[in-house]
Biopython code that builds the backbone (N, CA, C, O; Angstrom):
import numpy as np
from Bio.PDB.StructureBuilder import StructureBuilder

atoms = [
    (1, "MET", "N", (149.971, 183.980, 74.842)),
    (1, "MET", "CA", (151.221, 183.274, 74.944)),
    (1, "MET", "C", (151.011, 181.824, 74.519)),
    (1, "MET", "O", (149.938, 181.261, 74.737)),
    (2, "LYS", "N", (152.003, 181.235, 73.929)),
    (2, "LYS", "CA", (151.933, 179.844, 73.491)),
    (2, "LYS", "C", (152.577, 178.937, 74.515)),
    (2, "LYS", "O", (153.259, 179.399, 75.429)),
    (3, "ALA", "N", (152.360, 177.656, 74.360)),
    (3, "ALA", "CA", (152.948, 176.664, 75.265)),
    (3, "ALA", "C", (153.616, 175.578, 74.437)),
    (3, "ALA", "O", (153.288, 175.373, 73.269)),
    (4, "VAL", "N", (154.547, 174.899, 75.057)),
    (4, "VAL", "CA", (155.241, 173.784, 74.421)),
    (4, "VAL", "C", (154.944, 172.537, 75.243)),
    (4, "VAL", "O", (155.049, 172.556, 76.470)),
    (5, "VAL", "N", (154.578, 171.463, 74.574)),
    (5, "VAL", "CA", (154.332, 170.197, 75.258)),
    (5, "VAL", "C", (155.506, 169.277, 74.944)),
    (5, "VAL", "O", (155.849, 169.062, 73.782)),
    (6, "ILE", "N", (156.111, 168.742, 75.987)),
    (6, "ILE", "CA", (157.267, 167.862, 75.844)),
    (6, "ILE", "C", (156.917, 166.514, 76.450)),
    (6, "ILE", "O", (156.410, 166.448, 77.570)),
    (7, "SER", "N", (157.185, 165.437, 75.716)),
    (7, "SER", "CA", (156.912, 164.087, 76.216)),
    (7, "SER", "C", (158.232, 163.335, 76.369)),
    (7, "SER", "O", (158.744, 162.779, 75.397)),
    (8, "PRO", "N", (158.784, 163.313, 77.576)),
    (8, "PRO", "CA", (160.050, 162.608, 77.796)),
    (8, "PRO", "C", (159.894, 161.107, 77.586)),
    (8, "PRO", "O", (158.819, 160.544, 77.789)),
    (9, "LYS", "N", (160.983, 160.474, 77.177)),
    (9, "LYS", "CA", (160.967, 159.036, 76.906)),
    (9, "LYS", "C", (161.165, 158.194, 78.156)),
    (9, "LYS", "O", (160.809, 157.015, 78.181)),
    (10, "SER", "N", (161.734, 158.799, 79.196)),
    (10, "SER", "CA", (162.028, 158.033, 80.406)),
    (10, "SER", "C", (161.910, 158.933, 81.631)),
    (10, "SER", "O", (161.797, 160.154, 81.519)),
    (11, "ALA", "N", (161.940, 158.304, 82.798)),
    (11, "ALA", "CA", (161.860, 159.054, 84.055)),
    (11, "ALA", "C", (163.093, 159.941, 84.226)),
    (11, "ALA", "O", (162.991, 161.056, 84.736)),
    (12, "GLU", "N", (164.259, 159.446, 83.801)),
    (12, "GLU", "CA", (165.482, 160.236, 83.908)),
    (12, "GLU", "C", (165.400, 161.478, 83.028)),
    (12, "GLU", "O", (165.791, 162.569, 83.440)),
    (13, "GLU", "N", (164.889, 161.301, 81.818)),
    (13, "GLU", "CA", (164.737, 162.430, 80.897)),
    (13, "GLU", "C", (163.740, 163.440, 81.464)),
    (13, "GLU", "O", (163.942, 164.648, 81.343)),
    (14, "PHE", "N", (162.669, 162.947, 82.081)),
    (14, "PHE", "CA", (161.695, 163.837, 82.702)),
    (14, "PHE", "C", (162.348, 164.670, 83.802)),
    (14, "PHE", "O", (162.176, 165.888, 83.857)),
    (15, "LYS", "N", (163.095, 164.004, 84.671)),
    (15, "LYS", "CA", (163.762, 164.709, 85.772)),
    (15, "LYS", "C", (164.742, 165.752, 85.250)),
    (15, "LYS", "O", (164.819, 166.857, 85.786)),
    (16, "PHE", "N", (165.496, 165.401, 84.197)),
    (16, "PHE", "CA", (166.463, 166.328, 83.614)),
    (16, "PHE", "C", (165.759, 167.570, 83.058)),
    (16, "PHE", "O", (166.152, 168.699, 83.350)),
    (17, "ILE", "N", (164.726, 167.350, 82.262)),
    (17, "ILE", "CA", (164.001, 168.476, 81.649)),
    (17, "ILE", "C", (163.352, 169.334, 82.723)),
    (17, "ILE", "O", (163.391, 170.562, 82.651)),
    (18, "HIS", "N", (162.758, 168.692, 83.712)),
    (18, "HIS", "CA", (162.096, 169.424, 84.790)),
    (18, "HIS", "C", (163.093, 170.291, 85.564)),
    (18, "HIS", "O", (162.815, 171.453, 85.862)),
    (19, "SER", "N", (164.250, 169.719, 85.885)),
    (19, "SER", "CA", (165.251, 170.487, 86.628)),
    (19, "SER", "C", (165.843, 171.603, 85.764)),
    (19, "SER", "O", (166.144, 172.684, 86.270)),
    (20, "LEU", "N", (166.010, 171.348, 84.473)),
    (20, "LEU", "CA", (166.528, 172.377, 83.570)),
    (20, "LEU", "C", (165.569, 173.563, 83.490)),
    (20, "LEU", "O", (165.995, 174.715, 83.570)),
    (21, "LEU", "N", (164.294, 173.285, 83.334)),
    (21, "LEU", "CA", (163.302, 174.364, 83.282)),
    (21, "LEU", "C", (163.294, 175.159, 84.577)),
    (21, "LEU", "O", (163.174, 176.384, 84.562)),
    (22, "LYS", "N", (163.422, 174.460, 85.694)),
    (22, "LYS", "CA", (163.446, 175.128, 86.996)),
    (22, "LYS", "C", (164.664, 176.039, 87.113)),
    (22, "LYS", "O", (164.549, 177.173, 87.580)),
    (23, "LYS", "N", (165.829, 175.550, 86.691)),
    (23, "LYS", "CA", (167.061, 176.346, 86.747)),
    (23, "LYS", "C", (166.969, 177.574, 85.845)),
    (23, "LYS", "O", (167.513, 178.630, 86.167)),
    (24, "LEU", "N", (166.280, 177.429, 84.714)),
    (24, "LEU", "CA", (166.137, 178.539, 83.776)),
    (24, "LEU", "C", (165.041, 179.517, 84.207)),
    (24, "LEU", "O", (164.876, 180.579, 83.605)),
    (25, "GLY", "N", (164.298, 179.153, 85.247)),
    (25, "GLY", "CA", (163.224, 180.013, 85.736)),
    (25, "GLY", "C", (161.985, 179.979, 84.863)),
    (25, "GLY", "O", (161.193, 180.921, 84.850)),
    (26, "ILE", "N", (161.826, 178.890, 84.137)),
    (26, "ILE", "CA", (160.668, 178.727, 83.250)),
    (26, "ILE", "C", (159.604, 177.926, 83.992)),
    (26, "ILE", "O", (159.864, 176.824, 84.475)),
    (27, "LYS", "N", (158.401, 178.496, 84.077)),
    (27, "LYS", "CA", (157.302, 177.825, 84.768)),
    (27, "LYS", "C", (156.894, 176.582, 83.973)),
    (27, "LYS", "O", (156.778, 176.624, 82.749)),
    (28, "SER", "N", (156.683, 175.493, 84.679)),
    (28, "SER", "CA", (156.248, 174.264, 84.017)),
    (28, "SER", "C", (155.158, 173.598, 84.850)),
    (28, "SER", "O", (155.063, 173.797, 86.061)),
    (29, "THR", "N", (154.354, 172.819, 84.178)),
    (29, "THR", "CA", (153.278, 172.078, 84.821)),
    (29, "THR", "C", (153.314, 170.641, 84.329)),
    (29, "THR", "O", (153.502, 170.397, 83.138)),
    (30, "THR", "N", (153.137, 169.704, 85.221)),
    (30, "THR", "CA", (153.100, 168.293, 84.853)),
    (30, "THR", "C", (151.646, 167.870, 84.668)),
    (30, "THR", "O", (150.796, 168.135, 85.518)),
    (31, "LEU", "N", (151.376, 167.203, 83.539)),
    (31, "LEU", "CA", (150.029, 166.713, 83.251)),
    (31, "LEU", "C", (149.999, 165.198, 83.389)),
    (31, "LEU", "O", (150.956, 164.509, 83.034)),
    (32, "SER", "N", (148.891, 164.692, 83.906)),
    (32, "SER", "CA", (148.714, 163.244, 83.992)),
    (32, "SER", "C", (148.321, 162.719, 82.608)),
    (32, "SER", "O", (147.963, 163.490, 81.718)),
    (33, "LYS", "N", (148.391, 161.417, 82.447)),
    (33, "LYS", "CA", (148.000, 160.799, 81.179)),
    (33, "LYS", "C", (146.538, 161.145, 80.855)),
    (33, "LYS", "O", (146.194, 161.417, 79.705)),
    (34, "GLU", "N", (145.701, 161.128, 81.874)),
    (34, "GLU", "CA", (144.284, 161.443, 81.685)),
    (34, "GLU", "C", (144.094, 162.890, 81.213)),
    (34, "GLU", "O", (143.259, 163.154, 80.347)),
    (35, "GLU", "N", (144.859, 163.818, 81.774)),
    (35, "GLU", "CA", (144.752, 165.226, 81.370)),
    (35, "GLU", "C", (145.218, 165.422, 79.925)),
    (35, "GLU", "O", (144.658, 166.242, 79.197)),
    (36, "ILE", "N", (146.226, 164.684, 79.518)),
    (36, "ILE", "CA", (146.697, 164.752, 78.130)),
    (36, "ILE", "C", (145.624, 164.220, 77.188)),
    (36, "ILE", "O", (145.373, 164.808, 76.136)),
    (37, "GLU", "N", (144.992, 163.116, 77.558)),
    (37, "GLU", "CA", (143.915, 162.547, 76.746)),
    (37, "GLU", "C", (142.736, 163.517, 76.661)),
    (37, "GLU", "O", (142.131, 163.669, 75.599)),
    (38, "ASP", "N", (142.409, 164.174, 77.778)),
    (38, "ASP", "CA", (141.327, 165.148, 77.784)),
    (38, "ASP", "C", (141.620, 166.307, 76.832)),
    (38, "ASP", "O", (140.726, 166.775, 76.127)),
    (39, "ALA", "N", (142.870, 166.767, 76.812)),
    (39, "ALA", "CA", (143.256, 167.858, 75.920)),
    (39, "ALA", "C", (143.129, 167.432, 74.466)),
    (39, "ALA", "O", (142.681, 168.212, 73.624)),
    (40, "GLY", "N", (143.521, 166.198, 74.168)),
    (40, "GLY", "CA", (143.377, 165.679, 72.806)),
    (40, "GLY", "C", (141.924, 165.565, 72.395)),
    (40, "GLY", "O", (141.567, 165.896, 71.264)),
    (41, "LEU", "N", (141.082, 165.099, 73.307)),
    (41, "LEU", "CA", (139.654, 164.982, 73.027)),
    (41, "LEU", "C", (139.040, 166.354, 72.800)),
    (41, "LEU", "O", (138.219, 166.527, 71.899)),
    (42, "LEU", "N", (139.432, 167.324, 73.606)),
    (42, "LEU", "CA", (138.930, 168.686, 73.442)),
    (42, "LEU", "C", (139.304, 169.238, 72.071)),
    (42, "LEU", "O", (138.489, 169.889, 71.418)),
    (43, "LYS", "N", (140.527, 168.981, 71.635)),
    (43, "LYS", "CA", (140.977, 169.447, 70.321)),
    (43, "LYS", "C", (140.121, 168.826, 69.214)),
    (43, "LYS", "O", (139.723, 169.515, 68.276)),
    (44, "LEU", "N", (139.841, 167.533, 69.323)),
    (44, "LEU", "CA", (138.992, 166.861, 68.331)),
    (44, "LEU", "C", (137.573, 167.404, 68.350)),
    (44, "LEU", "O", (136.960, 167.577, 67.297)),
    (45, "MET", "N", (137.045, 167.676, 69.541)),
    (45, "MET", "CA", (135.680, 168.195, 69.656)),
    (45, "MET", "C", (135.572, 169.586, 69.026)),
    (45, "MET", "O", (134.567, 169.902, 68.390)),
    (46, "LYS", "N", (136.601, 170.412, 69.201)),
    (46, "LYS", "CA", (136.588, 171.748, 68.616)),
    (46, "LYS", "C", (136.656, 171.688, 67.093)),
    (46, "LYS", "O", (136.114, 172.554, 66.406)),
    (47, "ALA", "N", (137.330, 170.655, 66.566)),
    (47, "ALA", "CA", (137.478, 170.518, 65.120)),
    (47, "ALA", "C", (136.272, 169.834, 64.468)),
    (47, "ALA", "O", (136.159, 169.821, 63.242)),
    (48, "ALA", "N", (135.382, 169.273, 65.268)),
    (48, "ALA", "CA", (134.237, 168.528, 64.726)),
    (48, "ALA", "C", (133.254, 169.451, 64.010)),
    (48, "ALA", "O", (133.100, 170.620, 64.363)),
    (49, "ASP", "N", (132.599, 168.898, 63.004)),
    (49, "ASP", "CA", (131.576, 169.638, 62.254)),
    (49, "ASP", "C", (130.291, 169.626, 63.075)),
    (49, "ASP", "O", (129.675, 168.576, 63.259)),
    (50, "ARG", "N", (129.890, 170.793, 63.564)),
    (50, "ARG", "CA", (128.680, 170.882, 64.390)),
    (50, "ARG", "C", (127.501, 171.462, 63.621)),
    (50, "ARG", "O", (126.503, 171.858, 64.222)),
    (51, "THR", "N", (127.606, 171.515, 62.309)),
    (51, "THR", "CA", (126.512, 172.067, 61.521)),
    (51, "THR", "C", (125.447, 171.007, 61.242)),
    (51, "THR", "O", (124.289, 171.341, 60.990)),
    (52, "LYS", "N", (125.834, 169.737, 61.285)),
    (52, "LYS", "CA", (124.881, 168.670, 61.002)),
    (52, "LYS", "C", (124.212, 168.214, 62.290)),
    (52, "LYS", "O", (124.859, 168.128, 63.334)),
    (53, "LYS", "N", (122.932, 167.925, 62.219)),
    (53, "LYS", "CA", (122.168, 167.458, 63.381)),
    (53, "LYS", "C", (121.836, 165.977, 63.194)),
    (53, "LYS", "O", (121.605, 165.515, 62.076)),
    (54, "THR", "N", (121.816, 165.253, 64.295)),
    (54, "THR", "CA", (121.451, 163.845, 64.287)),
    (54, "THR", "C", (120.291, 163.660, 65.253)),
    (54, "THR", "O", (120.290, 164.196, 66.361)),
    (55, "SER", "N", (119.305, 162.891, 64.808)),
    (55, "SER", "CA", (118.122, 162.688, 65.645)),
    (55, "SER", "C", (118.438, 161.748, 66.807)),
    (55, "SER", "O", (119.382, 160.960, 66.763)),
    (56, "ARG", "N", (117.627, 161.861, 67.830)),
    (56, "ARG", "CA", (117.779, 161.010, 69.017)),
    (56, "ARG", "C", (117.629, 159.537, 68.635)),
    (56, "ARG", "O", (118.342, 158.681, 69.158)),
    (57, "GLU", "N", (116.707, 159.248, 67.727)),
    (57, "GLU", "CA", (116.461, 157.863, 67.313)),
    (57, "GLU", "C", (117.697, 157.246, 66.663)),
    (57, "GLU", "O", (118.029, 156.091, 66.928)),
    (58, "VAL", "N", (118.372, 158.011, 65.818)),
    (58, "VAL", "CA", (119.569, 157.498, 65.150)),
    (58, "VAL", "C", (120.667, 157.218, 66.172)),
    (58, "VAL", "O", (121.359, 156.204, 66.080)),
    (59, "ILE", "N", (120.825, 158.093, 67.124)),
    (59, "ILE", "CA", (121.847, 157.915, 68.160)),
    (59, "ILE", "C", (121.536, 156.672, 68.987)),
    (59, "ILE", "O", (122.423, 155.850, 69.217)),
    (60, "LEU", "N", (120.305, 156.523, 69.432)),
    (60, "LEU", "CA", (119.923, 155.359, 70.230)),
    (60, "LEU", "C", (120.057, 154.065, 69.434)),
    (60, "LEU", "O", (120.434, 153.030, 69.984)),
    (61, "LYS", "N", (119.747, 154.123, 68.133)),
    (61, "LYS", "CA", (119.885, 152.938, 67.293)),
    (61, "LYS", "C", (121.357, 152.536, 67.197)),
    (61, "LYS", "O", (121.676, 151.349, 67.268)),
    (62, "LYS", "N", (122.257, 153.509, 67.036)),
    (62, "LYS", "CA", (123.700, 153.235, 66.966)),
    (62, "LYS", "C", (124.194, 152.653, 68.285)),
    (62, "LYS", "O", (124.973, 151.700, 68.289)),
    (63, "LEU", "N", (123.750, 153.217, 69.400)),
    (63, "LEU", "CA", (124.180, 152.736, 70.711)),
    (63, "LEU", "C", (123.657, 151.326, 70.975)),
    (63, "LEU", "O", (124.338, 150.516, 71.605)),
    (64, "GLY", "N", (122.465, 151.038, 70.500)),
    (64, "GLY", "CA", (121.866, 149.727, 70.709)),
    (64, "GLY", "C", (122.485, 148.634, 69.861)),
    (64, "GLY", "O", (122.361, 147.456, 70.194)),
    (65, "SER", "N", (123.148, 148.994, 68.776)),
    (65, "SER", "CA", (123.707, 147.997, 67.880)),
    (65, "SER", "C", (125.049, 147.470, 68.332)),
    (65, "SER", "O", (125.615, 146.591, 67.682)),
    (66, "LYS", "N", (125.576, 147.991, 69.444)),
    (66, "LYS", "CA", (126.897, 147.544, 69.913)),
    (66, "LYS", "C", (126.809, 146.391, 70.842)),
    (66, "LYS", "O", (127.834, 145.904, 71.320)),
]
sb = StructureBuilder()
sb.init_structure("model")
sb.init_model(0)
sb.init_chain("A")
sb.init_seg("    ")
for serial, (resi, resn, name, xyz) in enumerate(atoms, 1):
    if name == "N":
        sb.init_residue(resn, " ", resi, " ")
    sb.init_atom(name, np.array(xyz, "f"), 0.0, 1.0, " ", f" {name:<3s}", serial, name[0])
structure = sb.get_structure()
């Protein structure tokens, strides 16, 4: 089954959409900003090229240069 993500523009719009879904008997879940960011990060991680390897030295050098 697929899901639809809706981002209301205001608190009133959120309340309206939430009550409409409830009246229609459609299950809904509210996500926090952090959970939305986590989902976006997961999507990027899944799309990343994991065929290339990077040595520990290169990673530490990059981290040290900041």
